[in-house]
C-alpha positions in Angstrom: 263.8 246.7 263.4 262.0 245.9 266.0 261.5 248.9 268.2 261.5 250.8 271.1 259.0 251.4 273.6 258.2 254.9 274.0 256.0 258.0 273.4 256.8 259.2 269.4 255.7 263.0 269.1 256.8 262.7 265.0 254.2 259.6 265.5 251.6 262.4 267.1 252.9 265.3 264.7 252.3 262.9 262.2 248.7 261.6 263.1 247.7 265.4 263.4 248.4 266.0 259.6 246.6 263.0 259.3 243.5 263.3 261.2 242.8 267.2 261.3 241.8 267.2 257.2 239.7 264.6 257.7 237.9 265.6 261.1 237.2 269.0 258.7 236.1 266.3 255.5 233.5 265.0 257.7 231.6 268.2 257.3 232.9 268.7 253.7 231.9 265.3 251.8 231.6 264.9 248.3 228.1 265.5 246.7 226.9 261.7 246.1 229.6 260.0 248.8 228.4 256.7 250.0 230.8 254.5 252.1 227.8 251.5 251.9 229.1 250.0 248.4 232.7 248.9 250.0 234.6 245.6 249.7 234.2 243.8 253.3 237.5 242.6 253.4 239.7 245.9 252.1 237.4 247.9 254.6 238.4 245.2 257.0 242.2 245.5 256.0 241.5 249.5 256.3 240.5 250.0 259.5 243.1 247.3 261.3 245.7 249.2 259.2 244.8 252.7 260.5 244.6 251.3 264.8 248.0 249.5 264.0 249.9 252.5 262.5 248.1 255.0 264.4 249.6 252.4 267.7 253.4 252.6 265.8 253.0 256.4 265.1 252.8 256.8 268.8 254.5 253.9 270.9 257.5 254.2 269.2 260.4 256.6 270.2 262.7 255.3 267.4 260.3 258.0 265.2 261.8 261.2 267.6 264.6 262.7 266.0 268.6 261.6 266.7 271.1 263.7 265.3 271.7 264.0 261.9 272.6 261.1 260.1 271.9 259.5 256.5 268.9 257.9 258.2 267.5 261.6 257.7 266.9 261.4 254.1 263.7 259.2 255.1 262.1 261.4 257.6 262.7 264.4 255.3 261.0 262.6 252.5 258.2 261.8 254.8 257.5 265.1 255.6 257.3 266.0 252.2 254.9 263.5 251.5 252.9 264.9 253.8 253.1 268.2 252.9 251.6 266.9 249.5 248.9 265.3 251.7 248.0 268.5 253.3 247.9 270.4 249.7 246.4 268.1 248.3 243.4 268.7 251.2 243.3 272.4 250.7 243.1 271.6 246.7 240.1 269.7 247.4 238.2 272.4 250.3 239.1 275.3 248.1 237.6 273.2 245.2 233.9 272.2 244.3 234.1 268.7 246.4 232.9 266.6 244.1 233.8 262.8 244.4 236.3 262.9 240.8 238.1 265.8 243.6 238.3 263.4 246.5 239.7 260.3 243.7 242.1 263.0 242.1 245.3 262.5 241.6 248.1 264.9 242.9 251.7 266.0 240.9 251.4 262.5 239.3 250.0 260.6 242.7 246.9 257.9 242.2 244.2 258.5 244.6 246.2 261.3 246.2 244.4 261.4 249.7 244.8 257.8 250.2 248.4 256.9 248.7 249.9 260.2 250.4 249.7 259.1 254.2 250.0 255.9 253.4 253.8 256.2 251.8 254.6 258.9 254.5 254.1 256.9 257.4 255.6 253.9 255.4 258.5 256.2 255.5 258.5 257.2 258.7 259.0 253.5 259.3 261.8 253.5 257.2 263.4 256.3 259.3 262.3 254.8 262.6 263.6 251.3 261.6 260.6 250.0 262.9 259.3 246.5 261.1 255.7 246.7 262.7 255.1 250.4 261.1 255.9 249.1 257.7 253.3 246.4 258.2 250.8 248.4 259.7 251.2 250.8 256.8 251.5 247.8 254.0 248.3 246.4 255.7 246.9 250.0 255.6 247.7 250.7 252.4 246.2 247.9 250.5 242.8 248.3 252.5 242.9 252.0 251.9 243.9 252.3 248.3 242.2 249.6 246.9 238.7 251.5 248.2 239.8 254.2 246.8 240.6 252.8 243.9 237.2 250.5 243.9 235.4 253.8 244.5 237.4 255.8 241.3 236.5 252.8 238.6 233.2 252.7 240.3 232.8 256.9 239.8 234.6 255.7 235.7 231.6 253.4 235.2 228.7 255.6 235.8 229.9 257.9 233.5 
């Protein structure tokens, strides 16, 4: 449950799937987006969770393919959630890129841009049986999803 130290190419793939759309997003921000009103505690949890999750994804070799077993289903599920995340980004980039689009649901999953990758990395932690990844993604989830829910609530109140 503690994990084996070593490079994870699967973790690197997940991080690339996470970071590439976010880098593109910096050039395609939603109209009226402002991170200035974010709850400082949630922001702290989000940043800590991002750093911890990124480190865990790269330094535990437990995430690499290790033959097919019952645990492989967790990895397939994690990839499925990352695929949904990529599809959510495609929908965002093809749309008008409004704040509503940015905080939208996808296939019934609320604030999908925050929720889908957190679920994917949590499932990756289950697959690798690495408690540190589960803790890191829980911290990330509280901060990242919490911030997105607050922004969505503000958006709703402005209407």
